[in-house]
C-alpha positions in Angstrom: 0.1 0.1 0.0 2.9 2.4 0.8 4.4 1.7 -2.6 1.2 2.6 -4.3 1.1 5.8 -2.4 4.6 6.7 -3.3 4.1 5.8 -7.0 0.9 8.0 -7.0 2.8 10.9 -5.4 5.6 10.5 -8.0 3.3 10.4 -10.9 1.7 13.6 -9.8 5.0 15.2 -9.1 6.3 14.1 -12.6 3.1 15.4 -14.3 3.2 18.7 -12.6 6.9 19.2 -13.2 6.5 18.4 -16.9 3.6 20.7 -17.3 5.5 23.6 -15.6 8.5 23.0 -17.9 6.5 22.8 -21.0 4.5 26.0 -19.8 7.9 27.9 -19.3 9.2 26.5 -22.7 6.3 27.7 -24.5 6.4 31.0 -22.8 10.0 31.5 -24.0 11.2 35.0 -23.8 7.6 36.5 -24.8 7.0 38.3 -21.5 6.1 41.8 -20.5 8.9 43.7 -18.8 12.5 42.4 -17.9 11.4 38.9 -16.6 9.0 36.9 -14.7 8.5 35.3 -11.3 8.3 31.5 -11.3 6.0 29.6 -8.7 5.7 25.8 -8.4 3.0 24.2 -6.4 2.4 27.4 -4.1 6.0 28.1 -3.6 7.9 31.0 -5.0 11.2 29.6 -6.8 12.4 33.0 -7.9 10.6 36.4 -8.2 12.9 37.9 -10.8 14.0 35.6 -13.6 15.4 37.4 -16.5 14.1 36.7 -19.9 17.3 34.9 -20.9 17.1 32.5 -18.1 13.5 31.2 -18.6 14.6 28.4 -21.0 17.1 27.2 -18.4 14.3 27.0 -15.8 12.2 25.1 -18.3 14.9 22.6 -19.0 15.4 22.2 -15.2 11.7 21.5 -14.6 11.6 19.0 -17.6 14.9 17.2 -16.2 13.4 17.1 -12.7 10.2 15.4 -14.2 12.3 12.8 -16.1 14.2 12.0 -12.8 11.0 11.4 -10.9 9.7 9.4 -13.9 12.8 7.3 -13.7 12.4 6.8 -9.9 9.0 5.5 -10.4 9.9 3.1 -13.2 12.8 1.7 -10.9 10.1 1.2 -8.1 7.7 -0.6 -10.4 10.7 -2.7 -11.8 11.8 -3.7 -8.4 8.2 -4.7 -7.6 7.9 -7.1 -10.5 11.5 -8.4 -10.2 10.8 -9.3 -6.7 7.7 -11.0 -7.6 9.6 -13.4 -9.9 11.4 -14.9 -6.9 8.3 -15.7 -5.0 6.7 -19.0 -4.9 3.1 -19.7 -4.5 
């Protein structure tokens, strides 16, 4: 049961990180003023991100979503690998 909750949390985190990365990537440097503030899940990451640094943040969010996805895959793979050794 704990593993299912952890996998659900990782799936939610992966999706939100990926959506934020895609949102920032699609925004690009098309912003009003000198830059933007970046918020994630109610937390302020940075309040003054210059236009040139927005793609860097987008890549960071996308890379973080990939890491959480890989962690979830490893946990699922460990579950199935452990099931092969069990006898019924």
